[in-house]
C-alpha positions as CSV (number, residue, x, y, z in Angstrom):
1,M,-27.3,26.8,-33.4
2,A,-26.9,28.9,-36.5
3,P,-29.9,31.1,-37.3
4,P,-32.0,30.0,-40.3
5,A,-30.8,31.4,-43.6
6,Q,-32.8,34.2,-45.0
7,P,-34.3,33.8,-48.5
8,I,-32.6,35.5,-51.4
9,T,-35.6,37.8,-51.8
10,V,-34.5,39.4,-48.6
11,T,-30.7,39.3,-48.7
12,R,-30.4,40.5,-52.3
13,R,-33.7,42.3,-52.9
14,D,-32.2,45.5,-54.4
15,Q,-30.3,43.5,-57.0
16,M,-33.3,41.3,-57.8
17,F,-35.7,44.2,-58.2
18,P,-33.6,47.2,-59.2
19,I,-35.2,50.6,-59.9
20,L,-33.9,52.0,-63.2
21,G,-33.1,55.7,-63.4
22,D,-34.4,58.0,-66.1
23,A,-31.1,57.9,-68.0
24,D,-31.1,54.1,-68.0
25,I,-34.7,53.9,-69.2
26,E,-33.9,56.3,-72.1
27,R,-31.0,54.1,-73.2
28,M,-33.3,51.0,-73.2
29,R,-36.2,52.6,-75.1
30,R,-34.6,52.0,-78.5
31,F,-34.7,48.3,-77.9
32,G,-38.4,48.2,-77.0
33,E,-41.9,48.9,-78.3
34,A,-44.4,51.0,-76.4
35,S,-47.3,49.2,-74.7
36,S,-50.1,49.9,-72.3
37,Y,-52.4,47.8,-70.0
38,E,-55.7,48.4,-68.3
39,A,-56.2,47.9,-64.6
40,G,-56.9,44.2,-63.9
41,E,-55.4,43.1,-67.2
42,H,-53.4,39.9,-67.2
43,I,-50.1,40.9,-68.7
44,V,-48.3,37.6,-68.3
45,T,-49.8,34.2,-67.3
46,A,-47.6,31.3,-66.0
47,G,-47.2,28.6,-68.6
48,T,-47.5,31.0,-71.6
49,V,-44.7,32.8,-73.4
50,A,-44.4,36.4,-72.2
51,P,-44.0,39.2,-74.8
52,G,-40.5,39.9,-73.4
53,L,-38.9,42.1,-70.7
54,I,-41.5,44.8,-69.8
55,V,-40.1,48.1,-68.4
56,I,-42.8,50.0,-66.4
57,L,-43.0,53.7,-67.0
58,S,-46.1,54.4,-64.8
59,G,-48.6,52.3,-62.9
60,A,-48.2,49.1,-60.8
61,V,-48.1,45.4,-61.5
62,D,-48.5,42.5,-59.1
63,I,-46.1,39.5,-59.8
64,T,-47.6,36.3,-58.4
65,Q,-46.9,32.6,-58.4
66,D,-49.4,29.7,-58.1
67,V,-49.0,27.9,-54.8
68,G,-51.9,25.6,-55.0
69,P,-55.2,25.0,-56.8
70,G,-56.8,28.4,-57.1
71,R,-54.3,30.0,-54.8
72,R,-51.7,32.7,-55.7
73,E,-48.9,34.3,-53.7
74,T,-47.6,37.8,-54.4
75,I,-43.8,37.9,-54.9
76,V,-43.4,41.6,-55.5
77,T,-45.3,44.6,-56.8
78,H,-43.5,46.5,-59.5
79,G,-43.8,50.2,-60.1
80,P,-42.2,52.9,-62.3
81,G,-38.6,52.0,-63.1
82,N,-39.0,48.3,-62.4
83,F,-39.0,45.6,-65.1
84,I,-41.0,42.4,-65.4
85,G,-39.1,39.2,-66.4
86,E,-36.7,36.5,-65.4
87,L,-34.5,34.0,-67.3
88,A,-37.4,32.6,-69.3
89,Q,-37.7,35.9,-71.2
90,L,-34.0,35.6,-72.3
91,S,-34.9,32.8,-74.7
92,S,-38.7,33.1,-75.2
93,R,-39.6,30.2,-72.8
94,P,-43.0,30.1,-71.0
95,S,-43.3,32.3,-68.0
96,L,-43.1,30.8,-64.5
97,V,-45.1,33.6,-62.9
98,N,-48.1,35.8,-63.4
99,A,-48.2,39.6,-63.9
100,E,-51.4,41.6,-63.5
101,A,-51.9,45.3,-63.7
102,K,-53.1,46.8,-60.4
103,E,-53.8,50.1,-62.1
104,P,-53.4,51.5,-65.7
105,V,-49.8,50.8,-66.8
106,E,-47.6,52.5,-69.4
107,A,-44.6,50.5,-70.4
108,F,-42.3,49.3,-73.2
109,V,-41.6,45.7,-74.1
110,I,-38.2,44.4,-75.1
111,A,-38.6,41.1,-77.1
112,S,-36.1,38.3,-76.4
113,Q,-33.9,39.0,-79.4
114,R,-33.7,42.7,-78.6
115,L,-33.0,41.9,-75.0
116,R,-29.9,39.9,-76.0
117,D,-28.9,42.9,-78.2
118,L,-29.3,45.2,-75.3
119,M,-27.0,43.0,-73.1
120,V,-24.3,43.0,-75.7
121,Q,-24.5,46.7,-76.7
122,E,-25.2,48.2,-73.2
123,A,-22.7,46.3,-71.1
124,Y,-23.4,48.1,-67.7
125,L,-27.1,47.9,-68.1
126,G,-26.9,44.3,-69.4
127,E,-24.9,43.3,-66.3
128,R,-27.6,44.7,-64.0
129,I,-30.4,43.1,-65.9
130,M,-28.7,39.7,-66.2
131,R,-27.9,39.6,-62.5
132,A,-31.6,40.4,-61.7
133,L,-32.9,37.7,-64.1
134,I,-30.6,35.1,-62.6
135,L,-31.4,36.1,-59.0
136,R,-35.1,35.9,-59.7
137,R,-34.7,32.4,-61.1
138,V,-32.8,31.5,-57.9
139,G,-35.6,33.0,-55.8
140,L,-38.2,30.8,-57.7
141,L,-36.0,27.7,-57.1
142,E,-35.8,28.6,-53.4
143,S,-39.5,29.1,-53.0
144,G,-40.3,25.7,-54.4
145,S,-43.7,27.0,-55.6
146,S,-43.5,27.9,-59.2
147,G,-43.3,25.6,-62.2
148,P,-44.7,22.1,-62.7
149,I,-46.0,20.0,-59.8
150,V,-44.7,16.4,-59.5
151,I,-47.0,14.2,-57.4
152,G,-46.0,10.6,-56.5
153,P,-44.5,8.4,-53.7
154,A,-41.4,10.1,-52.3
155,G,-39.1,7.1,-53.0
156,N,-40.6,6.0,-56.3
157,G,-38.0,5.7,-59.1
158,D,-40.0,7.7,-61.6
159,T,-40.8,10.4,-59.1
160,L,-37.1,10.8,-58.4
161,R,-36.3,10.8,-62.1
162,L,-38.7,13.6,-62.9
163,Q,-37.4,15.7,-59.9
164,G,-33.8,15.0,-61.0
165,F,-34.5,16.1,-64.5
166,L,-36.2,19.3,-63.5
167,R,-33.5,20.1,-61.0
168,R,-30.6,19.5,-63.4
169,S,-32.4,21.6,-66.0
170,G,-32.6,24.6,-63.6
171,Q,-36.4,24.5,-63.6
172,P,-38.4,25.5,-60.5
173,H,-40.9,22.9,-59.4
174,R,-42.8,21.4,-56.5
175,A,-42.7,17.7,-55.4
176,L,-45.6,16.5,-53.4
177,D,-45.6,13.1,-51.6
178,S,-48.8,11.3,-52.6
179,D,-48.7,9.3,-49.4
180,T,-48.5,12.2,-46.9
181,D,-49.2,15.5,-48.5
182,P,-52.8,16.8,-48.2
183,C,-52.5,19.0,-51.3
184,A,-51.3,16.0,-53.3
185,K,-54.3,13.9,-52.2
186,T,-56.6,16.7,-53.1
187,L,-55.1,17.0,-56.6
188,I,-55.2,13.2,-57.1
189,G,-58.9,13.2,-56.1
190,H,-59.7,16.2,-58.3
191,F,-58.2,14.6,-61.4
192,H,-59.5,11.1,-60.5
193,V,-56.0,9.6,-60.7
194,D,-55.6,5.9,-60.0
195,P,-52.7,5.4,-57.5
196,H,-51.2,2.9,-59.9
197,H,-50.8,5.7,-62.5
198,L,-48.5,7.8,-60.2
199,P,-46.4,9.8,-60.5
200,I,-48.3,12.6,-62.4
201,V,-47.1,16.0,-63.4
202,L,-49.3,19.1,-63.5
203,C,-47.7,21.6,-65.9
204,P,-48.1,25.4,-65.5
205,N,-50.3,25.5,-68.6
206,G,-52.8,23.2,-66.8
207,K,-51.9,20.0,-68.7
208,L,-51.9,16.8,-66.6
209,M,-49.3,14.2,-67.6
210,H,-49.1,10.6,-66.4
211,N,-45.5,9.6,-65.7
212,P,-44.1,11.4,-68.7
213,G,-40.7,10.8,-70.2
214,D,-38.1,13.6,-69.8
215,T,-38.7,14.7,-73.4
216,E,-42.4,14.8,-73.1
217,L,-42.2,16.8,-69.9
218,A,-39.7,19.2,-71.5
219,R,-42.1,19.9,-74.4
220,C,-45.0,20.5,-72.0
221,I,-43.1,23.1,-70.0
222,G,-41.7,24.8,-73.1
223,L,-38.1,23.8,-72.4
224,L,-37.9,21.8,-75.6
225,R,-39.2,23.4,-78.8
226,P,-39.5,22.3,-82.4
227,I,-36.3,22.6,-84.5
228,D,-36.5,24.7,-87.7
229,P,-35.9,22.2,-90.4
230,D,-34.9,24.9,-93.0
231,K,-32.3,26.8,-90.9
232,V,-28.6,26.0,-91.5
233,Y,-26.5,26.8,-88.4
234,D,-22.8,27.6,-88.7
235,V,-22.1,25.0,-86.0
236,A,-24.1,22.3,-84.2
237,I,-22.7,21.1,-80.9
238,V,-23.6,17.7,-79.6
239,G,-23.3,17.8,-75.8
240,A,-23.9,20.5,-73.2
241,G,-21.2,19.8,-70.7
242,P,-18.3,22.1,-70.0
243,A,-16.7,21.6,-73.4
244,G,-19.9,22.0,-75.4
245,L,-21.1,25.0,-73.5
246,A,-17.7,26.7,-73.7
247,A,-17.6,26.1,-77.5
248,A,-21.2,27.5,-77.7
249,V,-20.4,30.7,-75.7
250,Y,-17.2,31.5,-77.7
251,A,-18.8,30.6,-81.1
252,A,-21.9,32.6,-80.5
253,S,-20.1,35.6,-79.0
254,E,-18.0,35.7,-82.2
255,G,-21.0,35.8,-84.5
256,L,-21.5,32.1,-85.4
257,S,-25.1,30.8,-85.4
258,T,-25.0,28.0,-82.9
259,I,-27.2,25.2,-81.7
260,V,-26.5,22.8,-78.8
261,L,-28.1,19.5,-78.3
262,D,-28.0,17.2,-75.2
263,C,-30.0,14.1,-74.5
264,R,-30.2,14.7,-70.7
265,A,-29.5,18.1,-69.2
266,F,-26.9,20.8,-69.3
267,G,-23.7,20.3,-67.2
268,G,-22.7,16.8,-68.1
269,Q,-20.7,14.9,-65.4
270,A,-19.4,18.2,-64.1
271,G,-23.0,19.1,-63.1
272,A,-23.0,16.2,-60.7
273,S,-20.0,17.5,-58.7
274,A,-21.0,18.5,-55.2
275,R,-18.2,21.0,-55.0
276,I,-15.3,22.0,-57.3
277,E,-12.5,23.7,-55.4
278,N,-9.6,23.5,-57.8
279,Y,-11.2,25.4,-60.8
280,L,-9.3,28.6,-61.5
281,G,-11.0,31.7,-60.2
282,F,-13.2,30.2,-57.5
283,P,-11.0,30.1,-54.4
284,T,-14.0,29.3,-52.1
285,G,-15.2,26.5,-54.5
286,I,-18.4,26.2,-56.5
287,T,-20.9,23.4,-57.1
288,G,-20.8,21.8,-60.5
289,M,-24.4,22.7,-61.0
290,A,-23.8,26.4,-60.2
291,L,-20.8,26.6,-62.5
292,M,-22.7,24.9,-65.4
293,A,-25.8,27.0,-64.9
294,R,-23.7,30.1,-65.3
295,A,-22.3,28.7,-68.6
296,Y,-25.9,27.8,-69.7
297,N,-27.2,31.2,-69.0
298,Q,-24.2,32.8,-70.7
299,A,-24.8,30.8,-73.8
300,Q,-28.4,32.0,-73.9
301,K,-27.3,35.6,-73.5
302,F,-25.4,35.3,-76.8
303,G,-28.3,33.7,-78.6
304,V,-27.3,30.1,-78.6
305,E,-30.3,27.8,-79.4
306,I,-30.2,25.1,-76.8
307,V,-32.2,21.9,-77.4
308,I,-32.5,19.7,-74.3
309,P,-33.3,16.9,-74.0
310,D,-32.9,15.8,-77.6
311,E,-30.6,13.0,-78.6
312,A,-28.3,13.0,-81.7
313,K,-28.8,9.7,-83.4
314,L,-27.0,9.9,-86.8
315,L,-24.5,12.3,-88.4
316,G,-24.8,12.4,-92.2
317,A,-24.3,14.6,-95.2
318,A,-26.8,17.4,-95.7
319,G,-27.7,16.2,-99.2
320,D,-27.6,18.8,-101.9
321,A,-26.2,21.5,-99.7
322,P,-22.7,21.5,-98.1
323,G,-22.4,20.6,-94.5
324,Y,-24.0,18.1,-92.3
325,K,-27.4,16.9,-91.1
326,L,-27.9,15.5,-87.6
327,D,-30.9,13.2,-87.1
328,V,-32.3,13.8,-83.6
329,G,-35.3,12.7,-81.5
330,D,-39.0,12.8,-82.7
331,G,-38.0,12.5,-86.3
332,E,-36.4,16.0,-86.4
333,S,-33.1,17.0,-87.9
334,V,-30.5,19.8,-87.6
335,K,-28.6,21.2,-90.6
336,A,-25.2,22.7,-89.9
337,R,-22.1,23.8,-91.8
338,T,-19.9,22.3,-89.1
339,V,-20.4,19.9,-86.2
340,V,-18.6,19.7,-82.8
341,I,-18.8,16.4,-80.9
342,A,-18.8,17.1,-77.2
343,S,-21.0,14.2,-76.1
344,G,-18.7,13.4,-73.2
345,A,-19.0,10.1,-71.3
346,R,-21.7,8.1,-69.7
347,Y,-21.6,6.7,-66.2
348,R,-19.9,3.3,-65.8
349,R,-22.1,0.7,-64.1
350,L,-21.2,-2.2,-61.8
351,D,-21.2,-5.6,-63.5
352,I,-23.9,-7.0,-61.2
353,A,-26.8,-8.9,-62.6
354,N,-29.6,-7.2,-60.6
355,L,-28.2,-3.6,-60.6
356,A,-30.9,-2.3,-62.9
357,E,-33.6,-3.4,-60.4
358,F,-32.3,-0.8,-57.9
359,E,-31.3,2.1,-60.2
360,G,-33.3,5.2,-59.7
361,T,-34.5,4.2,-56.2
362,S,-31.5,2.9,-54.3
363,V,-28.6,3.1,-56.7
364,H,-27.6,6.6,-57.6
365,Y,-25.1,8.3,-60.0
366,W,-25.6,11.8,-58.6
367,A,-25.3,13.1,-55.0
368,S,-27.7,16.1,-55.1
369,P,-30.0,17.4,-52.4
370,I,-32.8,15.1,-53.7
371,E,-30.7,12.0,-53.0
372,A,-29.4,13.5,-49.7
373,R,-33.0,13.9,-48.4
374,L,-33.7,10.2,-49.2
375,C,-30.7,9.1,-47.2
376,A,-30.9,11.5,-44.2
377,G,-29.9,9.8,-41.0
378,Q,-28.8,6.6,-42.7
379,E,-25.6,4.9,-43.6
380,V,-24.8,4.9,-47.3
381,A,-22.1,3.3,-49.4
382,L,-20.2,5.0,-52.2
383,V,-17.9,3.3,-54.7
384,G,-15.1,5.2,-56.4
385,A,-11.7,6.8,-55.8
386,G,-11.6,9.8,-58.1
387,N,-12.3,13.4,-57.4
388,S,-16.0,13.1,-58.2
389,A,-16.3,10.3,-55.6
390,G,-14.4,12.4,-53.1
391,Q,-16.6,15.4,-53.6
392,A,-19.7,13.3,-53.3
393,A,-18.4,11.6,-50.1
394,V,-17.7,14.9,-48.4
395,Y,-21.1,16.3,-49.4
396,L,-23.0,13.2,-48.3
397,A,-21.1,13.1,-45.0
398,S,-22.7,16.4,-44.1
399,Q,-26.2,15.0,-44.8
400,V,-26.2,11.4,-43.6
401,R,-25.1,9.4,-40.5
402,K,-22.2,7.6,-42.1
403,V,-20.5,7.2,-45.5
404,T,-18.7,4.0,-46.3
405,L,-16.3,4.7,-49.2
406,L,-15.3,1.5,-51.1
407,A,-12.2,1.6,-53.4
408,R,-10.5,-1.2,-55.4
409,R,-7.0,0.3,-54.9
410,D,-5.0,0.1,-51.7
411,S,-5.1,3.9,-51.3
412,L,-6.9,7.0,-52.6
413,D,-3.7,9.0,-53.0
414,S,-2.9,8.0,-56.6
415,T,-6.4,8.9,-58.0
416,M,-7.8,11.7,-55.9
417,S,-6.6,15.3,-55.3
418,R,-4.7,15.7,-52.1
419,Y,-7.1,18.3,-50.6
420,L,-10.0,15.8,-51.0
421,V,-8.0,12.9,-49.4
422,E,-7.2,15.1,-46.4
423,R,-10.8,16.3,-46.1
424,I,-12.1,12.7,-46.2
425,K,-9.6,11.8,-43.4
426,A,-10.9,14.7,-41.3
427,Q,-14.5,13.5,-41.5
428,P,-15.4,11.3,-38.5
429,N,-18.3,9.7,-40.3
430,I,-16.5,8.6,-43.5
431,E,-15.0,5.1,-43.4
432,V,-12.6,4.3,-46.3
433,V,-12.5,0.6,-47.1
434,T,-9.8,-0.2,-49.7
435,E,-9.0,-3.2,-51.9
436,T,-12.7,-4.0,-51.9
437,A,-15.4,-4.7,-54.5
438,I,-19.1,-5.0,-54.4
439,E,-20.2,-8.7,-54.6
440,A,-24.0,-8.5,-54.4
441,L,-27.0,-6.3,-53.9
442,E,-29.9,-7.5,-51.8
443,G,-33.4,-6.2,-51.7
444,E,-36.9,-6.5,-53.2
445,A,-39.4,-4.4,-55.2
446,G,-36.6,-2.0,-56.3
447,N,-35.5,-1.2,-52.8
448,L,-32.1,-2.1,-51.5
449,T,-31.8,-3.7,-48.1
450,A,-28.2,-4.8,-47.9
451,L,-24.8,-4.7,-49.6
452,R,-22.2,-7.5,-49.7
453,W,-18.6,-6.7,-50.5
454,R,-15.4,-8.7,-50.6
455,N,-11.8,-7.7,-49.6
456,Q,-9.8,-8.6,-52.7
457,R,-6.6,-9.3,-50.7
458,T,-8.0,-11.4,-47.8
459,G,-11.2,-12.7,-49.4
460,V,-13.2,-11.7,-46.3
461,E,-16.9,-10.8,-47.1
462,T,-18.9,-8.1,-45.3
463,T,-22.6,-7.6,-45.3
464,R,-24.2,-4.3,-44.2
465,P,-27.8,-3.2,-44.0
466,I,-27.4,-0.3,-46.4
467,Q,-30.3,1.1,-48.4
468,H,-28.5,3.5,-50.7
469,L,-25.5,3.0,-53.0
470,F,-23.7,5.8,-54.9
471,L,-21.6,4.9,-57.9
472,F,-18.7,7.1,-59.1
473,I,-16.6,4.6,-60.9
474,G,-15.6,6.5,-64.0
475,A,-17.2,6.7,-67.4
476,D,-17.1,5.3,-70.9
477,P,-17.1,7.5,-74.0
478,N,-20.6,8.4,-75.2
479,T,-20.0,7.4,-78.8
480,D,-22.4,4.6,-79.6
481,W,-24.4,7.0,-81.7
482,L,-21.4,7.4,-84.0
483,A,-21.2,3.7,-84.9
484,H,-22.5,4.3,-88.5
485,C,-21.2,7.9,-89.0
486,N,-17.7,7.3,-90.5
487,V,-16.1,9.0,-87.6
488,A,-12.9,7.2,-86.5
489,L,-12.7,5.9,-82.9
490,D,-9.8,4.5,-81.0
491,A,-9.8,1.0,-79.4
492,K,-11.6,2.3,-76.3
493,G,-14.3,4.1,-78.3
494,F,-13.0,7.7,-77.9
495,V,-13.1,10.0,-81.0
496,R,-9.7,10.2,-82.8
497,T,-8.5,13.6,-83.9
498,G,-5.3,15.4,-84.9
499,A,-2.4,15.0,-87.2
500,E,-2.7,11.3,-88.1
501,I,-6.2,11.7,-89.6
502,A,-7.0,15.4,-90.0
503,A,-5.5,18.9,-90.7
504,D,-6.5,20.3,-87.3
505,Q,-5.7,19.1,-83.8
506,M,-9.4,18.7,-83.0
507,E,-10.7,17.7,-86.4
508,T,-12.0,14.2,-86.8
509,S,-11.7,11.9,-89.8
510,R,-14.6,13.8,-91.4
511,S,-13.8,17.2,-92.6
512,G,-15.7,19.9,-90.7
513,V,-16.5,17.6,-87.8
514,F,-14.5,18.3,-84.6
515,A,-14.3,16.6,-81.2
516,I,-13.6,18.2,-77.8
517,G,-13.6,17.4,-74.1
518,D,-13.9,13.9,-72.5
519,V,-15.1,12.2,-75.7
520,R,-11.9,13.1,-77.6
521,S,-9.1,10.5,-77.6
522,G,-6.1,11.7,-75.6
523,S,-7.9,14.6,-73.9
524,V,-7.3,15.5,-70.2
525,K,-10.4,14.6,-68.3
526,R,-10.7,17.8,-66.3
527,V,-13.3,20.6,-66.3
528,A,-10.7,23.2,-67.0
529,A,-9.3,21.2,-69.9
530,A,-12.7,20.7,-71.4
531,V,-13.5,24.5,-71.2
532,G,-10.1,25.2,-72.8
533,E,-10.8,22.9,-75.7
534,G,-14.3,24.4,-76.1
535,A,-12.6,27.8,-76.6
536,Q,-9.8,26.5,-78.8
537,V,-12.1,24.7,-81.3
538,V,-13.8,28.0,-82.3
539,A,-10.6,29.1,-84.0
540,A,-10.7,25.9,-86.0
541,L,-14.3,26.4,-86.9
542,H,-13.6,29.9,-88.2
543,A,-10.7,28.7,-90.3
544,Y,-12.7,25.8,-91.8
545,L,-15.7,28.1,-92.6
546,A,-13.5,30.7,-94.1
547,R,-12.0,28.1,-96.4
548,G,-15.5,27.0,-97.5
549,D,-16.6,30.6,-98.1
550,A,-13.5,31.3,-100.1
551,A,-14.0,28.2,-102.3
552,A,-17.7,29.1,-102.8
553,N,-16.8,32.6,-103.9
554,Q,-14.1,31.3,-106.3
555,T,-16.7,28.9,-107.8
556,A,-19.2,31.7,-108.2
557,G,-16.5,33.9,-109.8
558,R,-16.6,36.5,-107.0
559,P,-13.4,38.2,-105.8
């Protein structure tokens, strides 16, 4: 049996907690402000925004995380040459850890904006710091101790929804089963919570929430912040999948003020891929979530304002000023000179009357470790014949007793990459059932007990006692929000662009509004293609903005 994997705090400790040399510290000083702390002073408290990255010149600081009511665990003690911070400090989000001076400390503080300046202007130092910040976040995710605490029945739909949102958002958290975990029962008793009001979430700032929505939870943990109603961005990007994040990275790195909105989480459908093995530059493969998390962090490095989850509801003119206004959730709006539609696609659902009854508990559109734990040791069914379905089937096969893969076609060969077809054939616990469609879902109280499917050629029906169903049956364009926005769509609902209606290949029927990625009519539905379009659209943005600036200068009589 393989030995248990060591935590990242052991295997990559030197990279997580580097000691900066005198020369490096001197190069960093110009980005910071001197500060000092007394012994016992709380420098950073979990749930509050830290002043920035803190470089220690003398003294010692304990970094701790809360592991239970009134209990803290020391992660590391920093000394001279170390710095305090993780990814939250890159974008002024609330801290996930505590920092307390063990003895008098002399330091300098680099605020978030200046930290981003440092990473751009000091490439070598920026690389070391960025790697450390990312690894520290990974360490917090591994520990499962920091961040909000989700308390509820393990198989409850809302409990799974909250866990899924936090996981897809890259947020460390703890999930406690209210039926079996002693700590969960203690907290329920302490806050006098009626079991019917579960799940609850205890945020790092001490606020208790009863079954919050994703947006409400995001605001509580500082992930979602108010939008400045007076600021006019160069570009507003709707969608944080591969196309949207690529456009954000290239736009911001070239000096455009950029904001990205997404109604769910970063990553889009690509984030749900258990493993991507045909993306250029990753010969050993990479999970969709890991790839998208890198893009998300890269966008923050260049100063992109990311607003998640916040849903674009209406695209309209900005009024007196040139450009556009996007109406979003909670009555807020975003002003921008240009808009990029990268809203991708939404998961297609089976046309079965009682499907909604089982969604979130027994019917899943993601195959993540959360779902895998629910299904451990069981037989599951998966519907789909594309690459996402193949990746999910292979991943689940390593976690469950058996995967029954149901496909409408007579073969997987025409819709799935060859390497995945061969891998599925090699898995002894994957059964491929072709020319088959789901007929009925059976169960009660939101829990699936059996599936019935029919062979479309022979008419033979089969019923299996399966409690979890995974759906990877494609997607429809996420363009309902554009219904009253005067943006031309094709017959299937995808956004039309190009020569027939606009000057630029990716421009829509509204001047200054562009579409990229899966939502664009005629696009290639691949991660690499989406990333390419995200990069390509930035040239069109520059050209459009330059024309607008030239026209404004001519009107004002400037040369």
